[in-house]
C-alpha positions, 0 to 999 in steps of 0.5 A: 178776225177772232178779235173782231168777231168777239167784239161784234158779239159783245156789241150785239149783246150790249145792244140787245141788253139796251133794247130790253132795258129801254122797254121799261125805261128810257132817258134823254140826253138832257136827263143824262146831262142833269145827272152828270151835273148833279154828280159833278156837284157832289164830287166838287163838294167833297173836293172844294169843301170837305177836303179843304177842312170845312167840316172840321171848322163846323165840328172841331170834334169830328172824327177824321176817319168818319169825315174821310169816309164821307168824303170818299162817298162823295168822290165815288159818286162824283166818278160817274160825272166825267164819263157821262160828260165825255159821252155827251160831248161825243154825241155833240160832235156827231150831231153838231153842224160845225165841230170847229164852232163847238170846240171854240165854244168849249175854249171860250168857257174854259177861259171863263171858268179858269178863275173860279176853278182856281179859287175853288180848288187852290184858293188862288186867282191865278194858278198855272199848276193845272187847268179846268176840265173845259180845257180837256174837252176843248183839246179833245174836240179840237183833235176830232175836228182835225180828224174830220178836216183831214178825212173830208179833205178833197185835196189829193195829198190827203187821199193816201191812207198812210198820209191820213194815218200819219196826220191824224196820229200827229194831231192826237199826240199833239193833243195828248202833249198839250193836255199833259204839259198844261195838266188839264183836269183828267189831262191825257186820260181824259183826252184818250177817253173821249177819243176812244168813245168817239172811235167806238161811236163812229162804228156804232158801238157807243155802249162798248166805247163807254166801258172801254173809256172808263177802263182806260181812265182807271188805267191812266188816271186812278183805279177809283175811276172804275166806280164810273161803271155805275153810270153804265146803266144810264147809258143803256137807258139813253134813247138817243134823243136830245130831250129838252135843251138848255143850251148854255146851262151847263156852260154857265153852271160850271163856273158859277157852282165853283164860285159858289163853293168857294164863297161858302168855304170862305164864309165858313172858314173866316166868319163862323 
């Protein structure tokens, strides 16, 4: 009871803070998506260009420590991106008419994005050592789709709470296993983050869920993920509206920007 009471107090405090902030500034889901895309691009410039030695090709006399510092700044800014995308995916789950179609769409673009992902980060066309973040999103949304199917089923077999708990837990563990074995981007940590956001959002505590997911990412993935808390202010500004939608912009931007970064790296490394 004390834990629940403390959690509710925190939820109310964050809601009140959000209301105060939104009296001054509000942003839509579309704005959040653009910010997530820009910070992702900055992060990938660090990973696909700076960390691949491009800087030293342009300036052979560059100091290693200084270049490392620049890269660290890029990667810190980039930490904001993934939690924002997770938040937007959860919003999509809660508002989509068909979660299964949503998952399928993510799966299709995961396949489309794999070669650009490999080229950008490993300089290979085929690389089974890891898979792009769309696979992480696809697995997570598929797990949620399974949850929803079980909870909404009218079959008597699913009416027992123990049965529902067992099946939902099994689906979740299978999702973690697939993400971990295939080493998708953010793998187990990414799936857990989205599931935490989904559970909190379904209980009208999305702000607290965002913070909890970031802490989980830092615990399961890397402490640098704590920098993603810089994006929490953006979540507090979010007014719950979709804003101007460019439905497939992000889907196409992801593989296209990876191909562009790879092309830039090739040009600098081999032709300059």
